[in-house]
N, C-alpha and C positions, 0 to 999 in steps of 0.2 A: 730569429725570435720576433713574434707578432707584437704588434704596438699594445694589446691588451695585457700581454704577458710582462712586457717590459715597464709598463706603467703600474703593474699590479704592486701594491706595498710589500716590502720586504718581510714584514712581520706575517703578513698573511701567507706568504709562499713558505716561511719557515713552518707556519703552524700546519699547512697542508702537509708538507714533508713529514712532520712529527706525528700528525694523525693517521697518516697513510702507513708509516712504519710501524705505530702501535696496532692498527687495524691488521696488517699483514702478519705481525707476530702473533695476534690474538687467534687468527683463522688457523695458523700453522699449529699452534698450541691445542687449540680445540680439535683438529684431526689427528694429532697424536694421541689425545686423551680417548678420542673415539676409537682409534686402532687398538689402544690398550684395553679398553673395556671389551671390544670384540674378540680380542685374544683371549682374555681372561674367562668370558663366558663360554667360548669354544672349548676351551680346555675342561672346565667344570662340566660341560654337557658330554664331553667324550669320556670323561671319569665316570660319571653317572651312568651312562650308557654301558660301560664295561662293568660296573657292579651290578647293574639290573640284568644284563644278559648272563652274568655268572651265577647269580642266586635266584633269579625267578624262573619259573616254568614257562612264562609267557614268551612267544616269540617276537622279536622286532625286527622291522624292515631294515636290516643292516646294510643293505646296498644302497638304499635311497638315503639312509643317513650318512653313509660315507660319500655319496655323491655331494650332499649338502656340506660336508666338512671339508671335502675338496674345493668346492666353490669359495668358501670362507677362507680357506688358505689362499687361494689365488687373489682374493680381494685384499688380504693382509698384505701380500707381496706387492701388490700395485700401489697400495696405499702407503707403505713404507718407502717404496721407490719414488713415489710422489713427493715425500717429505724432503728428500735430498735435492730436489730441484728448486732453483732459485725464483721460478715464476710464482707470483703470488696466488694463494688459495682463496678462491671466490667463494661466496655464500651458496650460490647454486651447487658448486661442488660438495660443499658439506651437506647440503640437502640430498644429493644424489647418493652419497655415501651412507646416510640414515636409511634412505629408501632401499638400498641394497641389503641392509640389515634386516629391514622389515621383510623383503621378499624372501631372504633365506630363513627367516623365522617362520613364514607361511609354509615353505617346504617342509620344514621339520614338523610342523603341527599337523599338516596333511597326513603325514606318515604314523603320527604318535597320538591320535585321539581328538585332534581338534580343541573344541571349546573346554573338553573335559581335561586337557592337559595344563597343570599350573603355570606351565611355561609360557602361556598366552599372556600373563600378566606383564611379561618383560616388555610388551608394547609400550606399557606406561613408562617404563625406563627409557626407551627410545624417545618417547614423546618429552620427557623431563629433559633429557640431554638436548633435544632439538629446541626446547623452549629456552634453554640457556645460551644457545649459539646463534639461533636464527631470528630473523624478523617476523612479525606477526603473520604475515600472508603465508609463509612457509610452514609456520607451526600450524596454522588453520588447516593447511593441505594435510599436513601429517595427521593431526587429530581426526579430521574427517575419514581418512583412509584407516586408520587404527580402529575407529568404530565400526566403519563399514566392515572391515575383514572379522572383527570379534562378532558382529551381528550375523555375517554369513556363516561362520562356524556354529554359532548357537542355533540358527534357524535349521541348518543340516542336522544338528542334534535332536531338535525338537520334532522334526517330521518323521523320525524314527518312532513306529507304533510299538509302545511298551505298555502292557496292561499290568505288570508287576508294580505293587505298591512301593517297593523300595526304590525301583527305578524312576518311579514318577517323582518321588521326594528328591532323587538326585537331580532330575531335571529342573525342578523348582531351585535347588541349589544353584544350578548353573544360571538360571535366571538373575537370581541374586547377585551372582558374581558379576553378571553382565551389566546390572544396574549400577553396581559399585565402580565398575570400570568406566562406564559413562560419565558418572558424576565425578570421577578423579580426573578423566581427560578434561572435561569442561573446567575443573578448578586450575589444572595445570596451565591450560592454554590461557586462561584469563589472567591468573594471579602471577604465575611464575614469569610469563612473557613480560608482564608490565614490569615486575622487578628487575628482570635482565635489561629491559629498555632503560629503566632508571640508572642502573649501573652503569650502562655504556654510556648515557648522557653524562654521568658523574666522571667518566674517564675523559670525555671530551672536554669538560670544564677543567679537569685537572691539567689537561694537556695546554689549554688557553693559560692557566695560572702559571704552568711551568714556563712557558714560552715568555709570558710576560715579565716573569722574574729573571730569566736569563738576559732578555732584552734590556731591562731596567738596571740589572747589574753591570752589563757591558757598557751602558750609557754612563752610568755614574763612574766607572772605572776610567773611560777615556775622558770624560769631562773632568775629573779630579787631576788626571796626569796633564790634560791640556791647561788647566789652571795653574798647576804645580810648575809646568815648563814656563808658562808666562811669568810666573813668580822667579824662577830661575833666571830668566833673561833680564830680571831687573838689575842685577849686579853688573854684568858687562855694559848694558846699556847706559848705566849711570857712570862706568868708568869712561866709556867713549864720549859721554855728553861733557864731563869736566875736562877731559883732554882737550876735545875740540873747542869748548870755550876757551881753555888757556891759549890754545893756538890762534884763535880768532882775535886775541888782544894785540898780537903783534903785527907789524906792518909788513909788507911785502919785503922791504929792504932787510928787515931783522929776520924774517924767515928765511931768507937767502944766505944770510950771514951765519945763522945758527944750524947746528946739526939736529934735525928733527927724526933722524933714522930710528932712534930707541921709541920715539912716540908712535912712528908708523908701524913699527914692530908690535908694540903694545895694542894698537888698533886692530891690527891683522888677528892677533891673539883672541881678541874679544870677539871679533867676526867669527873666527872659527868656533869658539864657544857657543855662541848663538846657532851657527849651523848644526853643531854636535847635538845641542838641544832638541831642535826641531827634527833631526834625523832619529834621535830616539823615541821622540812623539810619533813619527810616522812608523817606526818598527812596531811599537806597541799596537798602533792601530791595525797594522797587518798581522798581528797576533804572534809576531815572532817572539815577543817577550812575555805575553799575557799568562801564558802557562809555564812561566820559569820555574824549575824545580828548586831554586834557591841555591845555597851554597854554605860553605863552612863560615862560621862567625869570624875567624881571622881574616878570611878573604874580604867578607863584607865590610869589616871595620877598616881594613886596609884602603878599600875603594873610597871610604867617607874621608880617611885621613889624606889621602892624596888629593881629593878635591878641595879640602879645607887648605891644605898647605899651598897649593897652587893659586887658588882664588884670594885667600887671606894671608899672604906671606908674612904680614908684620903682626899678625894677631898671635897671642901668647896662648896656644892652645895645647893641652898635654893629653895625650890618649894612652889608656891602660888597659890591658886585656887581663883579667884575672884568671888564675889557673882554671877555675871551673868551666871557663869559655874556651879553651884552647882546642877542644876536640868536638865542640858543639856545632850543629847545622841548623839553619833556620830557612823556612820557605820565605822567599821575598822577591819582589819584582821591582820595577823602575819606580813605581810610586811610593813605596817603602823607602828606598833610598832616598827619593826627594824628600820625604817627611822627616827623616833623621837629620838630612843637611839642613833643612829649614830650621829645625829647633837649634842646631848648633850655630848657625848664622845668627838666629836671634839672640843666643846667649853672648855671641861675640860682640853684638851691637850693643847689648845692655851691660857688659863687663867693664869694670874699672880697668883691670889689667890682666885678669887671669880666667881661663875657662878650662874646666877638666872634664874629660869624657872617658868614663869607664864601662867596662862591660863584664857581666857575670851571668851565671845560671842559678837562679833561687827560686825554690818550690816548683820545680819542673818548667819554668819560663826563662826566656831570655831577657835580662833588664840591662837597657842601655840607660845610663845615669849621665845626665848633662848638668854640670854645676857651674854658676858664675858668682862673682863677687860684686855685682852691681847693686843697684838700690832695691831690688827685688820687684814684684809685681803688685801694682796698686789694687786696693781692695775692690774698687769700682770695676777694674777690669777683670779681676779674678773671678767675679760673679757671673760674667759673660764669656769666659774663656772657652774656646772651642767654637764659638760662632762666628759666622762670617762678618767682616768689616769691623771687627774689635782688634785694637792694637794698643801697644804702649808707647807707640811713637806716632808723632804727627805726620811724618812723611810716609808712612806706611799704609797700604790699602788694607790690612788686617786679615789677609788671607792665609798667611803662612800656617799658623796653629791650626786654622779650619781645615785646611787641605791636609795637613799632617794628621790631623785627629782622624779624618775620613779614610785616609789610605791604611792607616794603622788598624782601624776597625775593620776595614775588608780584609785584612790579614790576621783576623781573629786576635787582635791585641788590644791594648788600651793605653792611654797616657795620663800619667799623675804629674800635676804641677802644684807646687807649693813653696813658700819663703821659708828661709831659714832662720833660726833664731840668732845665729851667728852673721848674719847678712848674706844678701844674694838670693839667689832663686835655684830651685832644683826641678829638673824635669826628668821623669822616669818612664821610659818607653819599654812595654812589656810585650813580648811575641812568643808564640808557642815555639817551643824547642823541637827541632827535629830529632836529633839524636846526638848523645855524648858518649865519650868513652867510660866504660864502667870503672867504679871505684873512685871516681873524681868527687871531690868534696865541693860543698856549696860554699861561696865566700859570703861575707857579711858586710854591709856599708858601715862604715864608722863615721860619727858626727853628722847623721842625716835626720836630726830631729827638727820637728815642725816648730 
C-alpha cells in the first residue's frame, strides 16, 4: 500500500467505494434497460413487418430486414452475456451500445424509405435514453450524428425530381418533420442532459449524507459503549480502592498474622470484571456484537439478574417476568444491556431497602419497570434528567442515565422516569418487541400512579 493510500482518511475511502458501487450498479441497470428497449422495438418491428407484408401489395426487402434483425439478435445476445460478467460497465461501452442501435436503425431506414419512414423518429428516443445515461460530450456526439443522419436522408429525398404537386407537398412535410426533429434534439441535448447531471449530482450528495450518517452512528455507538464501559468499571474500581485502603491500614506484622486470601480473591474477581468489560468493548468495536440479533426476553432478563446478584449480593432486588413476556424477543446489543444495568444500579443506590424489576409486553412494546423505595428524584434534577453530568448523588459523574437514554434511543426505545405518590421512583424502559407467542395477554402495572 502506498503512503498516499495509507494516509487517506477512512471516510473518503468508504465514500469512494460507495460511489463506485452506486455508479457500477447504475451503469449495469442502464445497459439492462437499453437491451430491454432494443428487444421490445425489434419485436414490434418484426410484427409490423409481418402485418405489412401480409396485407399490403407493396414489396419489402425482406432479406435486408432479416439481416438487420439478425444483427440485432447478435447484439442482444452479446449484451445479455455482458450483463453476467462482474467487470464494471463503463460509459464508453454504453455509448457504443447506443451507436450500434443507431447503426441498425440506419440499415432499416435505407431499406424502408429513409426520411419518409416514421421510424426515423426513433433517433429521438435513442437520444433521450443517451441523455439520461451519458455525460454531455457523449450526448453531443450522439445528437450531431442523429441530426446528420436525418439530414442525409432528407437531402437524398429532396434531390429526387418530382413535378407532381402532391409529392412537392409531401417533401415540404418532410422538411417540417426535419425541423421538428432538430429542435427536439437540441432541447433534449440541452435540458434533459442537465436534468440528468443534476440527478447524478444529487445521488453523490445523498451518498455523502449516507456515509456521514453511518459514520456518525458508528461513532455514537462506540462512544456510548466506551463511556458505558467506563461507568461499569466504577463499581469494581471502587471495591478495589476500599479494600486496598483497608489493607493499607494494617502493619506488616498484622498482614502476616491475618489471612488475606479472601481479600486477594476479591481483588482478583474485580480485576477479571474490569478485563471482561474491556473485552466486551473490544468485541463491539470489532463489530462482533454491533449487529446482534438480540434474543428472548427471559434470556435478556436472566443476564441482568445474574449481573446484579453477583455484583450486588447484599442488595434486595426482586425480578419478575410477567406472563406476556415469556415468549417475547427483543433486538438488543451490549449497550442496551449496559443501559438497563445502569438504571437498576441507580435504583439500588437510591433505595432504602427494596428494588423491584419487572418485565412485560404492553401496547406492542417491551416494558422493563424498575421501582425503588427511596426518596425519589428531586425536582431540580428531574428537569434535566437525561443530560450529561446530571446526578442525584454527589459522588457520581452523572453519566449513567445519559448513557442509558442514548443507548435505548439507538434501539428505537425510550425511557420514562417519575416519582410515585406512595414514595420512591419508577423508571420504565420501552423497547420494540421482536415477536411473541400468539394468544398471550398483556399485563397491567398496578400501583404505578404519579
